[in-house]
ROKOL-336815 format. One line per 4 residues: number of its first residue (from 1); for each residue x, y, z of N, C-alpha, C. Coordinates in pm, 1 decimal, padded with zeros to 6 digits. Example, Ala and Ser with C-alpha at 12.3 -4.5 7.8 and 13.67 -1.06 7.14 Angstrom:
<pts>
1 = 01319.0:-00569.0:00780.0:01230.0:-00450.0:00780.0:01320.0:-00330.0:00780.0 ~ 01285.0:-00225.0:00708.0:01367.0:-00106.0:00714.0:01290.0:00003.0:00787.0
</pts>
This chain:
<pts>
1 = -00203.0:-01476.6:-02704.8:-00102.8:-01420.5:-02789.5:-00127.6:-01305.4:-02873.6 ~ -00261.0:-01285.4:-02911.0:-00287.8:-01161.1:-02991.8:-00279.0:-01044.2:-02911.5 ~ -00283.4:-01041.7:-02782.7:-00263.6:-00929.6:-02702.2:-00116.2:-00876.2:-02714.0 ~ -00024.7:-00975.7:-02757.6:00123.7:-00906.0:-02759.4:00145.3:-00934.4:-02909.7
5 = 00060.2:-00926.8:-03004.8:00095.8:-00931.8:-03147.0:00135.1:-01063.7:-03212.7 ~ 00097.4:-01171.5:-03153.4:00119.7:-01301.4:-03208.2:-00010.7:-01378.9:-03233.2 ~ -00008.1:-01437.1:-03353.6:-00127.6:-01522.0:-03402.4:-00074.1:-01615.0:-03501.4 ~ -00164.8:-01715.8:-03540.2:-00142.9:-01814.0:-03636.2:-00021.1:-01885.9:-03619.4
9 = 00051.0:-01914.3:-03715.5:00161.0:-02015.4:-03717.0:00283.7:-01966.3:-03619.6 ~ 00306.8:-01831.1:-03620.4:00411.6:-01770.2:-03537.2:00362.8:-01789.7:-03388.9 ~ 00233.6:-01782.4:-03351.9:00191.2:-01813.1:-03210.0:00210.1:-01943.7:-03179.6 ~ 00182.5:-02036.5:-03269.3:00187.1:-02176.2:-03228.1:00348.3:-02224.4:-03213.2
13 = 00425.6:-02159.7:-03300.6:00564.0:-02183.2:-03288.5:00630.0:-02145.1:-03149.1 ~ 00579.8:-02012.0:-03108.9:00632.2:-01960.1:-02975.3:00572.1:-02043.5:-02873.6 ~ 00458.2:-02093.6:-02878.8:00404.3:-02185.3:-02769.9:00476.4:-02304.6:-02748.6 ~ 00504.4:-02356.1:-02873.7:00590.7:-02491.3:-02869.6:00727.6:-02462.9:-02819.2
17 = 00781.5:-02354.0:-02840.3:00907.2:-02308.6:-02790.5:00923.3:-02299.1:-02647.7 ~ 00829.3:-02228.2:-02592.1:00849.5:-02213.3:-02438.4:00793.3:-02326.8:-02366.9 ~ 00700.8:-02403.9:-02431.0:00657.1:-02539.0:-02364.0:00765.7:-02635.3:-02345.2 ~ 00852.5:-02641.3:-02460.3:00967.1:-02731.1:-02459.1:01072.8:-02679.5:-02358.9
21 = 01090.2:-02536.1:-02360.3:01192.3:-02493.1:-02272.9:01166.6:-02523.3:-02120.6 ~ 01027.9:-02516.9:-02080.3:00985.8:-02543.1:-01953.0:00928.7:-02675.9:-01929.7 ~ 00952.5:-02769.6:-02030.7:00911.2:-02908.3:-02019.4:00747.7:-02917.5:-01983.9 ~ 00675.7:-02819.2:-02044.9:00542.5:-02811.5:-02028.9:00437.0:-02872.2:-02129.3
25 = 00506.7:-02946.0:-02237.8:00438.0:-03002.9:-02361.6:00320.8:-03080.5:-02311.4 ~ 00332.8:-03161.4:-02213.9:00215.5:-03246.0:-02157.6:00110.6:-03168.3:-02085.3 ~ 00145.3:-03039.9:-02063.8:00034.0:-02959.8:-01991.1:-00042.7:-02880.1:-02081.4 ~ -00017.0:-02870.3:-02221.8:-00085.3:-02777.0:-02305.4:-00225.1:-02796.6:-02322.4
29 = -00280.9:-02908.4:-02289.3:-00421.3:-02942.7:-02305.5:-00498.5:-02929.1:-02166.5 ~ -00419.6:-02893.8:-02080.2:-00476.3:-02883.2:-01925.6:-00511.2:-02730.5:-01899.5 ~ -00623.7:-02722.9:-01826.2:-00653.3:-02589.7:-01774.3:-00579.8:-02542.7:-01662.4 ~ -00543.9:-02411.7:-01650.8:-00451.5:-02352.3:-01553.0:-00506.2:-02391.1:-01402.1
33 = -00627.1:-02389.2:-01373.7:-00683.3:-02432.0:-01242.4:-00666.4:-02570.5:-01192.2 ~ -00639.4:-02656.0:-01299.3:-00607.7:-02801.4:-01259.2:-00460.1:-02825.1:-01247.2 ~ -00371.6:-02724.9:-01258.1:-00238.8:-02747.4:-01239.9:-00200.3:-02739.7:-01093.5 ~ -00073.3:-02788.2:-01062.6:-00028.5:-02754.4:-00920.1:00021.0:-02627.6:-00913.1
37 = 00055.2:-02575.3:-00791.8:00119.2:-02442.6:-00783.9:00243.6:-02424.5:-00853.3 ~ 00341.6:-02530.3:-00848.8:00465.9:-02503.1:-00921.6:00440.2:-02498.3:-01075.0 ~ 00351.7:-02592.0:-01116.4:00310.8:-02584.4:-01260.2:00255.3:-02436.7:-01313.6 ~ 00177.6:-02389.0:-01223.3:00109.1:-02256.0:-01244.3:00224.8:-02153.1:-01248.8
41 = 00308.3:-02157.8:-01161.6:00426.6:-02058.1:-01163.8:00509.0:-02063.9:-01293.0 ~ 00528.8:-02198.2:-01339.3:00603.5:-02210.9:-01469.9:00514.5:-02148.0:-01581.2 ~ 00382.8:-02166.5:-01583.8:00301.9:-02134.7:-01686.6:00308.9:-01974.1:-01680.2 ~ 00302.4:-01906.0:-01564.2:00306.7:-01752.0:-01561.9:00435.3:-01710.2:-01636.3
45 = 00542.3:-01764.0:-01590.0:00670.4:-01730.8:-01659.5:00672.8:-01751.5:-01809.8 ~ 00621.6:-01863.9:-01847.4:00636.9:-01901.6:-01990.6:00538.9:-01800.3:-02066.1 ~ 00426.4:-01753.1:-02000.5:00340.9:-01656.4:-02071.3:00412.9:-01522.3:-02076.8 ~ 00488.3:-01495.7:-01978.2:00564.2:-01366.3:-01976.6:00663.8:-01336.6:-02087.6
49 = 00732.0:-01467.6:-02106.0:00834.5:-01457.8:-02216.8:00790.0:-01502.9:-02356.6 ~ 00664.0:-01530.7:-02377.3:00601.0:-01574.9:-02492.4:00654.6:-01488.8:-02620.3 ~ 00637.3:-01357.0:-02586.5:00659.4:-01262.9:-02706.2:00793.2:-01203.6:-02707.8 ~ 00894.4:-01271.6:-02627.0:01031.2:-01229.9:-02629.4:01037.9:-01066.6:-02607.3
53 = 00989.2:-01021.9:-02477.9:00972.4:-00878.4:-02454.4:01114.9:-00820.6:-02450.0 ~ 01132.8:-00691.0:-02494.3:01272.6:-00617.3:-02470.7:01295.4:-00593.6:-02337.9 ~ 01201.6:-00591.4:-02239.7:01230.8:-00574.4:-02092.6:01147.5:-00683.1:-02011.9 ~ 01203.1:-00763.7:-01926.5:01122.9:-00847.5:-01852.3:01149.0:-00824.5:-01702.8
57 = 01052.5:-00816.9:-01625.4:01074.0:-00795.2:-01477.5:01026.4:-00922.4:-01405.4 ~ 01097.6:-00989.7:-01337.6:01061.2:-01104.1:-01268.9:01094.5:-01097.8:-01110.3 ~ 00991.9:-01115.6:-01041.8:00998.3:-01099.9:-00889.4:00982.2:-01238.1:-00822.8 ~ 01101.4:-01307.4:-00783.4:01101.4:-01423.9:-00723.7:01018.1:-01522.7:-00789.0
61 = 01049.7:-01552.3:-00926.4:00963.1:-01642.1:-01008.2:00971.4:-01801.7:-00959.3 ~ 01073.9:-01829.7:-00900.6:01096.6:-01975.8:-00860.9:01031.1:-02023.6:-00718.1 ~ 00972.0:-01916.7:-00661.2:00909.5:-01962.8:-00535.6:00800.6:-02063.6:-00563.4 ~ 00818.4:-02168.6:-00485.9:00703.8:-02283.1:-00481.5:00748.8:-02399.4:-00612.0
65 = 00851.4:-02361.0:-00679.1:00862.4:-02468.4:-00788.2:00962.8:-02568.0:-00754.2 ~ 00973.2:-02684.8:-00822.0:01068.0:-02783.4:-00794.3:01209.8:-02758.5:-00853.4 ~ 01306.3:-02829.1:-00824.4:01456.6:-02801.3:-00844.5:01474.5:-02809.6:-01005.3 ~ 01403.3:-02917.7:-01064.9:01399.5:-02922.4:-01217.9:01364.1:-02795.8:-01277.6
69 = 01241.4:-02756.8:-01237.3:01184.1:-02645.0:-01288.0:01250.9:-02522.8:-01274.1 ~ 01323.0:-02505.9:-01151.6:01403.2:-02375.6:-01137.6:01526.4:-02373.3:-01234.3 ~ 01594.0:-02491.4:-01250.1:01709.1:-02504.4:-01345.6:01651.4:-02458.3:-01479.5 ~ 01550.0:-02518.2:-01534.1:01509.4:-02480.4:-01664.0:01466.5:-02326.6:-01672.9
73 = 01405.4:-02273.1:-01566.0:01372.5:-02127.0:-01560.1:01499.1:-02041.9:-01572.0 ~ 01600.9:-02074.6:-01512.1:01717.3:-01996.5:-01511.7:01792.9:-02014.9:-01645.4 ~ 01788.3:-02134.4:-01697.2:01845.4:-02139.6:-01840.8:01775.1:-02061.2:-01924.9 ~ 01655.7:-02068.4:-01933.4:01557.7:-01991.3:-02021.8:01589.5:-01842.1:-02003.6
77 = 01595.5:-01803.3:-01890.4:01621.5:-01653.6:-01869.6:01753.9:-01618.7:-01931.0 ~ 01856.1:-01700.3:-01912.7:01995.1:-01662.6:-01973.0:01970.5:-01657.6:-02113.1 ~ 01906.5:-01757.3:-02182.3:01891.6:-01755.2:-02319.2:01822.5:-01631.6:-02371.4 ~ 01717.4:-01599.0:-02288.1:01630.9:-01479.2:-02336.6:01721.2:-01348.7:-02340.0
81 = 01817.5:-01328.6:-02256.4:01909.0:-01226.1:-02254.9:02010.4:-01249.6:-02354.0 ~ 02089.0:-01372.7:-02355.9:02196.5:-01396.5:-02442.4:02156.6:-01403.2:-02596.2 ~ 02054.3:-01472.6:-02624.8:02029.8:-01502.6:-02753.0:01910.7:-01407.7:-02815.9 ~ 01835.6:-01367.7:-02743.1:01712.7:-01269.5:-02785.3:01735.3:-01123.0:-02748.0
85 = 01844.8:-01101.9:-02668.0:01874.6:-00965.0:-02648.3:01772.3:-00883.6:-02551.9 ~ 01691.1:-00949.6:-02475.7:01621.4:-00892.1:-02385.0:01682.0:-00845.6:-02263.7 ~ 01645.1:-00738.0:-02197.9:01710.7:-00701.2:-02077.8:01599.5:-00758.4:-01961.5 ~ 01678.4:-00810.9:-01854.8:01594.4:-00896.5:-01752.2:01628.7:-00840.6:-01621.7
89 = 01546.2:-00802.5:-01547.0:01557.9:-00757.7:-01399.1:01484.0:-00866.2:-01319.1 ~ 01571.5:-00930.0:-01236.3:01528.5:-01053.5:-01161.2:01556.2:-01036.6:-01018.1 ~ 01458.2:-01020.0:-00926.5:01472.7:-01026.5:-00796.4:01451.4:-01153.2:-00709.9 ~ 01527.8:-01180.1:-00617.2:01539.7:-01308.2:-00549.2:01595.7:-01297.9:-00417.7
93 = 01559.9:-01376.9:-00321.7:01617.9:-01391.9:-00179.6:01708.0:-01525.0:-00181.7 ~ 01720.7:-01584.4:-00291.4:01806.6:-01712.2:-00298.8:01929.5:-01694.0:-00378.3 ~ 02040.9:-01678.5:-00287.6:02170.1:-01639.2:-00361.9:02226.9:-01740.9:-00469.2 ~ 02203.4:-01873.3:-00457.2:02250.5:-01950.1:-00566.7:02187.9:-01913.0:-00691.1
97 = 02071.2:-01866.4:-00706.8:02018.4:-01821.8:-00841.2:02090.1:-01689.6:-00889.5 ~ 02144.0:-01612.7:-00811.1:02226.9:-01500.3:-00847.9:02353.2:-01553.8:-00917.5 ~ 02425.8:-01653.9:-00841.8:02540.1:-01702.6:-00900.0:02527.2:-01765.3:-01032.0 ~ 02404.6:-01835.6:-01049.4:02375.8:-01904.8:-01177.7:02351.5:-01826.9:-01291.9
101 = 02293.7:-01701.2:-01263.7:02260.2:-01603.9:-01375.5:02384.0:-01535.2:-01408.3 ~ 02482.6:-01508.4:-01319.6:02604.8:-01448.0:-01355.3:02588.8:-01325.4:-01441.9 ~ 02525.2:-01231.1:-01379.1:02515.8:-01101.7:-01458.7:02525.9:-00978.7:-01347.7 ~ 02480.7:-00862.4:-01387.1:02492.6:-00747.3:-01297.6:02411.5:-00752.7:-01177.3
105 = 02463.1:-00748.8:-01058.5:02394.9:-00754.3:-00935.7:02372.0:-00628.4:-00865.3 ~ 02256.3:-00618.2:-00812.3:02213.0:-00501.9:-00719.9:02178.4:-00546.3:-00586.5 ~ 02250.4:-00497.9:-00486.1:02216.1:-00528.1:-00362.5:02113.6:-00420.1:-00293.9 ~ 02011.7:-00467.5:-00255.8:01902.6:-00375.7:-00193.8:01889.1:-00402.0:-00052.8
109 = 01885.2:-00294.8:00031.5:01865.3:-00291.8:00184.9:01751.9:-00195.9:00209.5 ~ 01636.0:-00238.9:00270.0:01527.4:-00170.1:00292.6:01489.4:-00079.8:00184.1 ~ 01466.1:-00152.6:00072.7:01422.9:-00077.7:-00035.5:01514.5:00018.0:-00126.2 ~ 01633.8:00026.7:-00074.5:01736.8:00115.4:-00145.9:01856.6:00035.5:-00189.7
113 = 01882.8:00061.8:-00319.6:02002.9:00004.9:-00387.7:02145.9:00068.5:-00323.6 ~ 02219.3:-00030.9:-00250.9:02331.8:00022.8:-00181.6:02472.6:-00021.7:-00269.0 ~ 02443.7:-00115.1:-00342.1:02568.3:-00157.1:-00433.8:02508.3:-00204.7:-00569.6 ~ 02592.1:-00190.4:-00671.9:02555.6:-00257.3:-00798.1:02691.9:-00278.2:-00876.7
117 = 02685.3:-00388.7:-00937.2:02805.0:-00426.2:-01028.4:02811.7:-00566.4:-01054.0 ~ 02934.4:-00628.0:-01108.1:02954.3:-00767.6:-01120.5:02961.9:-00826.0:-00984.0 ~ 02914.3:-00951.5:-00971.8:02924.2:-01018.6:-00838.1:03077.3:-01035.2:-00793.2 ~ 03156.8:-01067.6:-00880.7:03310.5:-01086.2:-00842.4:03360.8:-00952.7:-00798.2
121 = 03321.0:-00861.0:-00879.8:03382.6:-00720.5:-00847.6:03339.5:-00676.7:-00705.7 ~ 03215.4:-00686.8:-00668.7:03157.1:-00642.9:-00554.2:03208.7:-00727.0:-00435.5 ~ 03236.3:-00845.4:-00445.9:03282.0:-00946.3:-00351.3:03444.0:-00903.1:-00322.2 ~ 03505.7:-00870.4:-00415.5:03652.1:-00838.5:-00406.7:03667.6:-00695.3:-00333.5
125 = 03562.5:-00611.8:-00370.8:03565.2:-00471.1:-00292.6:03521.4:-00480.8:-00168.4 ~ 03417.0:-00564.1:-00116.2:03346.2:-00536.5:-00001.2:03352.1:-00642.6:00092.0 ~ 03354.4:-00764.8:00032.1:03331.1:-00891.2:00120.8:03472.9:-00937.3:00184.6 ~ 03472.0:-00990.9:00289.8:03594.9:-01043.7:00354.2:03569.1:-01176.0:00436.3
129 = 03673.8:-01243.6:00451.1:03666.2:-01361.3:00526.2:03643.4:-01316.0:00693.7 ~ 03573.6:-01410.4:00742.5:03540.2:-01370.5:00890.2:03509.8:-01478.4:00980.1 ~ 03506.8:-01469.6:01109.5:03461.6:-01561.3:01203.7:03324.0:-01512.9:01259.3 ~ 03212.7:-01583.5:01230.2:03094.0:-01543.0:01294.6:03068.1:-01620.0:01419.4
133 = 03037.6:-01548.8:01527.8:03011.3:-01609.8:01660.0:02858.4:-01560.6:01685.6 ~ 02785.1:-01666.1:01715.6:02643.9:-01638.4:01753.5:02619.8:-01683.8:01910.0 ~ 02562.9:-01584.3:01972.5:02551.7:-01592.4:02121.7:02407.2:-01606.9:02163.9 ~ 02382.1:-01652.1:02292.5:02253.2:-01653.0:02365.2:02224.8:-01505.7:02403.7
137 = 02127.4:-01438.8:02354.9:02112.8:-01307.0:02384.2:02210.9:-01213.7:02307.4 ~ 02227.3:-01086.8:02346.1:02314.5:-00998.4:02277.7:02453.8:-01030.7:02270.0 ~ 02516.3:-01017.6:02144.4:02663.1:-01043.3:02150.6:02734.9:-00935.5:02216.3 ~ 02860.0:-00966.2:02268.5:02939.7:-00862.0:02328.3:02975.3:-00750.8:02237.3
141 = 02998.4:-00629.7:02276.1:03040.5:-00523.4:02195.1:03175.1:-00553.3:02111.4 ~ 03265.1:-00600.0:02189.3:03404.4:-00620.2:02122.4:03470.7:-00752.9:02192.8 ~ 03575.2:-00786.8:02115.4:03652.1:-00904.8:02179.7:03801.5:-00842.3:02191.9 ~ 03848.0:-00829.6:02305.7:03989.2:-00768.3:02314.2:04005.2:-00657.1:02212.4
145 = 04113.1:-00674.1:02128.3:04146.5:-00578.0:02029.8:04113.8:-00615.1:01893.7 ~ 04036.6:-00723.5:01883.9:04004.0:-00770.7:01756.3:03899.6:-00687.7:01684.1 ~ 03915.7:-00687.2:01555.6:03829.5:-00603.3:01461.5:03688.4:-00668.5:01454.2 ~ 03585.8:-00614.6:01515.8:03462.9:-00688.9:01526.2:03344.5:-00589.1:01484.6
149 = 03233.0:-00661.7:01433.6:03119.7:-00586.5:01424.0:02998.7:-00663.9:01476.8 ~ 02910.6:-00601.6:01548.5:02791.2:-00660.8:01613.0:02660.3:-00645.2:01547.7 ~ 02583.4:-00735.3:01557.4:02439.0:-00717.7:01493.3:02349.5:-00812.0:01569.3 ~ 02292.1:-00760.3:01689.1:02209.0:-00832.3:01764.3:02283.5:-00952.7:01841.9
153 = 02249.1:-01075.4:01803.6:02315.0:-01187.0:01881.5:02433.7:-01228.9:01800.5 ~ 02483.0:-01163.4:01689.5:02583.8:-01214.1:01622.7:02695.5:-01126.0:01633.2 ~ 02829.0:-01164.9:01652.2:02957.3:-01088.3:01638.4:03034.3:-01142.1:01528.5 ~ 03080.1:-01051.7:01441.0:03154.1:-01082.9:01330.0:03292.0:-01037.7:01353.2
157 = 03391.6:-01118.4:01343.6:03530.9:-01097.1:01360.7:03599.2:-01111.7:01210.8 ~ 03637.8:-00984.0:01164.5:03683.8:-00994.3:01017.2:03847.0:-01028.2:01021.4 ~ 03878.5:-01122.0:00945.8:04007.9:-01163.2:00935.8:04038.7:-01233.6:00805.0 ~ 04160.8:-01203.0:00743.3:04182.3:-01282.8:00624.5:04210.7:-01424.9:00632.8
161 = 04232.8:-01466.6:00761.9:04276.8:-01614.1:00792.8:04181.1:-01669.7:00900.7 ~ 04055.8:-01695.0:00870.2:03965.6:-01733.7:00988.4:04004.4:-01864.8:01059.8 ~ 04052.2:-01952.4:00979.3:04095.2:-02078.0:01052.9:04206.6:-02074.4:01145.9 ~ 04307.7:-01984.5:01092.0:04439.0:-01970.3:01170.6:04407.4:-01882.0:01301.8
165 = 04300.2:-01801.8:01271.9:04280.1:-01691.9:01404.6:04168.1:-01754.8:01486.8 ~ 04114.6:-01855.8:01465.5:04012.6:-01924.5:01557.2:04033.5:-01944.6:01675.5 ~ 04159.1:-02000.9:01718.2:04191.0:-02015.6:01850.9:04212.6:-01895.9:01923.6 ~ 04271.6:-01797.5:01875.6:04283.3:-01659.7:01935.3:04152.3:-01588.0:01969.1
169 = 04045.6:-01604.5:01883.7:03915.1:-01547.0:01893.6:03852.3:-01614.4:02004.1 ~ 03862.4:-01765.0:02006.0:03800.7:-01828.0:02122.9:03868.8:-01802.8:02257.3 ~ 03997.2:-01765.9:02262.6:04065.4:-01735.5:02385.1:04019.7:-01611.5:02422.9 ~ 03989.3:-01506.1:02333.9:03935.3:-01383.5:02376.9:03789.1:-01376.8:02424.6
173 = 03726.2:-01469.3:02417.3:03592.3:-01476.8:02470.1:03578.9:-01449.9:02628.8 ~ 03660.6:-01504.5:02695.5:03656.9:-01472.7:02840.6:03525.6:-01528.0:02911.8 ~ 03467.8:-01431.3:02975.9:03340.2:-01454.4:03046.0:03211.1:-01473.1:02951.5 ~ 03234.3:-01449.6:02823.6:03107.3:-01456.9:02729.3:03110.9:-01608.0:02670.7
177 = 03219.5:-01695.5:02704.7:03211.9:-01815.0:02633.4:03095.3:-01904.0:02670.9 ~ 03032.9:-01892.6:02783.1:02926.8:-01978.8:02819.4:02801.5:-01955.2:02743.6 ~ 02807.3:-01827.2:02680.2:02679.5:-01793.8:02603.7:02690.8:-01819.7:02450.7 ~ 02803.7:-01870.0:02415.4:02838.3:-01886.7:02264.2:02748.0:-02005.8:02228.7
181 = 02678.9:-01992.9:02124.1:02585.7:-02104.2:02055.4:02647.6:-02165.4:01939.1 ~ 02707.9:-02092.4:01861.8:02761.8:-02134.9:01732.2:02868.5:-02057.1:01682.4 ~ 02959.4:-02124.6:01611.1:03074.9:-02064.9:01541.4:03088.4:-02116.5:01391.7 ~ 03105.4:-02010.8:01305.2:03106.5:-02049.7:01155.9:03218.7:-01963.8:01095.8
185 = 03302.9:-02007.7:01005.6:03398.5:-01968.1:00934.3:03344.0:-01915.8:00803.6 ~ 03351.6:-01798.3:00767.0:03286.3:-01745.0:00649.3:03405.1:-01704.4:00532.3 ~ 03392.6:-01744.7:00421.4:03477.1:-01698.0:00308.1:03394.4:-01601.1:00230.0 ~ 03471.3:-01512.9:00153.6:03412.5:-01413.6:00065.6:03313.4:-01475.3:-00042.1
189 = 03198.8:-01434.3:-00039.8:03091.3:-01479.5:-00124.4:02977.8:-01374.7:-00117.5 ~ 02880.1:-01413.2:-00189.4:02762.9:-01318.2:-00195.7:02687.2:-01301.2:-00068.4 ~ 02699.9:-01410.4:00026.4:02636.3:-01392.8:00154.7:02712.7:-01293.3:00242.4 ~ 02852.7:-01312.8:00245.3:02934.0:-01211.6:00328.5:02941.4:-01092.7:00253.7
193 = 02919.0:-01078.7:00131.0:02908.5:-00937.2:00064.6:02766.4:-00870.6:00118.3 ~ 02662.5:-00942.8:00127.3:02539.1:-00889.2:00182.0:02563.5:-00841.3:00332.2 ~ 02621.9:-00928.2:00396.8:02651.9:-00898.0:00548.4:02746.4:-00779.3:00560.8 ~ 02848.4:-00773.6:00483.0:02943.5:-00660.6:00491.5:02876.5:-00522.2:00456.7
197 = 02785.6:-00536.6:00369.1:02710.8:-00412.8:00319.6:02596.4:-00357.7:00419.2 ~ 02523.6:-00455.9:00470.3:02411.6:-00444.3:00537.7:02423.6:-00440.1:00705.8 ~ 02532.5:-00517.2:00741.4:02545.1:-00541.9:00882.0:02475.4:-00658.0:00938.6 ~ 02406.1:-00734.8:00853.6:02337.2:-00842.9:00917.1:02332.6:-00955.6:00813.7
201 = 02315.8:-01094.9:00876.0:02326.1:-01207.4:00799.4:02212.2:-01220.1:00695.7 ~ 02239.4:-01274.4:00578.7:02137.7:-01298.6:00470.9:02058.5:-01429.9:00540.2 ~ 01936.2:-01424.7:00551.3:01868.4:-01535.6:00636.1:01790.8:-01621.4:00538.2 ~ 01747.8:-01586.9:00426.6:01670.3:-01674.8:00350.3:01744.9:-01784.7:00287.0
205 = 01700.3:-01900.8:00311.4:01766.3:-02037.2:00278.3:01745.5:-02098.7:00137.1 ~ 01626.3:-02065.5:00088.9:01575.2:-02124.7:-00031.5:01469.5:-02052.0:-00099.4 ~ 01435.2:-02077.4:-00219.5:01327.8:-02020.2:-00295.9:01198.5:-02045.6:-00242.1 ~ 01182.7:-02140.4:-00155.6:01057.5:-02170.0:-00092.4:01016.7:-02088.7:00023.2
209 = 01129.2:-02021.5:00071.3:01105.0:-01941.7:00195.7:01053.2:-01817.4:00166.9 ~ 00979.3:-01747.3:00274.4:00919.5:-01618.3:00270.5:01046.8:-01527.9:00284.2 ~ 01034.7:-01401.8:00242.5:01140.9:-01297.5:00268.3:01163.8:-01285.4:00415.8 ~ 01285.9:-01256.0:00464.6:01305.6:-01254.4:00607.3:01224.1:-01157.2:00669.6
213 = 01169.3:-01194.1:00794.7:01080.4:-01119.0:00864.1:01142.7:-00993.0:00925.8 ~ 01275.3:-00995.5:00957.4:01328.9:-00874.7:01006.2:01368.8:-00760.9:00915.9 ~ 01319.6:-00756.9:00795.5:01352.3:-00670.1:00687.7:01226.7:-00575.3:00675.0 ~ 01231.4:-00460.6:00743.6:01111.3:-00376.4:00743.6:01056.2:-00313.5:00609.5
217 = 01157.2:-00303.4:00518.4:01117.2:-00279.7:00376.1:01201.6:-00378.0:00300.4 ~ 01166.3:-00383.1:00162.3:01223.4:-00502.4:00091.0:01380.0:-00501.5:00084.4 ~ 01428.4:-00611.8:00124.4:01589.2:-00618.8:00117.1:01617.0:-00741.6:00044.6 ~ 01716.5:-00749.4:-00037.2:01763.1:-00874.0:-00119.8:01848.5:-00836.2:-00222.0
221 = 01844.8:-00922.2:-00336.6:01936.3:-00913.5:-00440.5:01869.2:-00905.0:-00578.0 ~ 01899.0:-00810.8:-00652.8:01834.4:-00803.0:-00791.6:01936.3:-00833.8:-00883.0 ~ 01902.7:-00901.9:-01007.4:01993.6:-00927.0:-01116.9:01948.0:-00857.3:-01236.0 ~ 02046.7:-00792.7:-01293.2:02005.7:-00730.4:-01437.5:02102.4:-00791.6:-01539.7
225 = 02032.2:-00831.5:-01639.1:02103.5:-00891.6:-01745.9:02053.6:-00863.3:-01892.8 ~ 02139.7:-00846.5:-01985.5:02098.4:-00827.1:-02117.4:02215.6:-00877.0:-02212.9 ~ 02177.4:-00873.2:-02341.5:02271.5:-00938.4:-02441.7:02413.0:-00861.0:-02428.8 ~ 02425.8:-00734.7:-02376.0:02557.6:-00666.5:-02394.0:02644.3:-00705.5:-02279.2
229 = 02594.8:-00795.5:-02165.8:02672.9:-00827.8:-02071.5:02765.7:-00944.7:-02120.5 ~ 02739.1:-01002.2:-02241.9:02805.5:-01119.3:-02281.2:02905.6:-01108.2:-02389.7
</pts>
């Protein structure tokens, strides 16, 4: 605490505050090396916010933590920005966390920011409804005159009415139908936004996953939030 200018009664008050926020009161008398991996992640984040820093950088802080700890962490981060006025830059491969934080979003592809703004604004500007067709091997270049985009084994047919257009798309497969493995109807959301901007599907399914292996440089979503966003 003294390293960040806290000591005495104020240090004790802050420790109690973050311990309660992360439900770590019962861990205060335990040494860090005796904690589980998830408990250590919570401890690291609690130590980072102990002094209410004006700028907080968090790189996938929920990796390896349980669902309850994840909810508490996200709630505390929102409080840090909304009540304490801190600016928070939060990187993640887990899109539900982006939705939960409800702040400025930056889409990063191969280490480069390719879009930035409110999630609803970005989705309205770039994302679209679509039919995703996944094939054995390379997807065909096109399907008749339908608007398509191909990425490896995936063919994306963009349409405002995917359910209504599904039968026409299936009928246009022709000789490619025997290689079709899966079909999914996609509605505009953060996942289809990422796909629209990068040309590939967002593959990470949860905070316990490693970053997708097909991304040669860091790709994902960053969240920026501070008191002025509210």
